[in-house]
N, C-alpha and C positions, 0 to 999 in steps of 0.2 A: 502129232509130231512126235517121232522117234528119235532122239539123239543117237548120232552114230558113235561118240565117242564111250557109251556105256555098253555093258554087257546083260543080259535079260537073262530069266528063268522063265521055264514054261508056267509057273504059277504067279508071273505078273511083277515079279520083283526085279529091281536095278540094280547094278552095282557099278559105282564110281571108285576107280583107284586113285588113293591120294598121296601114295608114296610110302614108305619104310614100314610096307607090310600092312597099311591100313587102307581100309576101304569104307565108303559111305554107302548105307543101302535104304532104298525106298521103296514106294509101288509104283508103278508105272501110271501115265496117264490114262491109258486105256485102263486099267484096274481101277481106278478113281472115277472114271466115267460109268462105269458098270453098276460102282458101289452105290452111288448118288451121293448126297450129301453126308460127309463125314461129320459124326458129332462125338466121336470119343474114339481114342487112341490110347490102347494099354502098352507101356512101354517096358522093358527089361530094365534090370538093374545094372548100373556100371559095375564091371567085374564078374557078370555072369558070363558063364561058357557056353556055347552051343555047336551041336556038330551039323554038317549040311543037311539040311533037310528038317532039322528041329523048329517047332513052332515057337517064336520067341515074344510074340505080342500079337495084339487084335486090333483091328479096325471096326468100329462099330459105325454103321450109317443109317439112316433113315429106312434102308431097305433091309439091311442083312447085317451079320457081325461074320467077318472074315479074318483067319488066322494069316499072321505074317510068318513067312520061313525064311529060316538062316538058308541062303544061297550056297554059303561056304561057312568052315569050321573057323571059330576064332572065339575071341573074349571080346566082349562090348567095353569099348572105351570111351564113348559118349554117347549119350542120347539127345534127341532134338527136343528140349524142355519146352519150348514153345509150342509143341503141339498139346501141352497139358491143357493150356487156357485157350489155344486157337487151333484145334484140330483141322479146322477148315482149311487150312495150310496145304493140306494135302490135296484138296480139290482146286486151290487156286495156283500152286507151285510144285507139281509133284516131281519134278526133277530139280527144284532148289530150295525155297524155303520149307517145301514137305518133305524133308528127309527124314528117316526116321531114328537110325542108328549107325554108328560107326564100329567096326570089328576090327581088331588085331589079329589078323590072321593066323591060324596054325602053321606050323612049317610046311604040314604036306598040302596046306590049301591054299599057297600061293601059286603053285602049279595048275591047280583048279580053274583058275580065274579063265584061262582060255577054253575050259569045257563049256563054258556059258554059253548062251546063244548071242551072236552078233547083231547089230540094227537090221541087216536086212533078212536074217532068219526069224527074228521077233517080228518083223514087217510081215511074214510069209504066215507066222503063225497066228497073227491077228487080222488077216488081210488086207493090212494099210500099205500096201504097194503105192 
């Protein structure tokens, strides 16, 4: 399932606009299926700043370790602390309880949200039409 109300990256992150220049970011259901059982998530520090494309954390699964990339530029304003003790939330709820960070977008990043993939383009990318 690929929610229609989100934006996506080719690296399989999703972005949900929360308002006031803040977005929530996670990895897609497709990505967590490819990873397998998630056993550890490395979260960035609140206050850390990232440019679009920067690695801001890692997801470790029984199969591999994968970087998580910032789809947009901004400052981390919240992290999903529940992932520290329950990283499997990414497997069970990639689009809700398994979110990873919230970013306050830099001024130029707000316009970049529209450059991300919409649900139809992401479905095409992952052959999930």
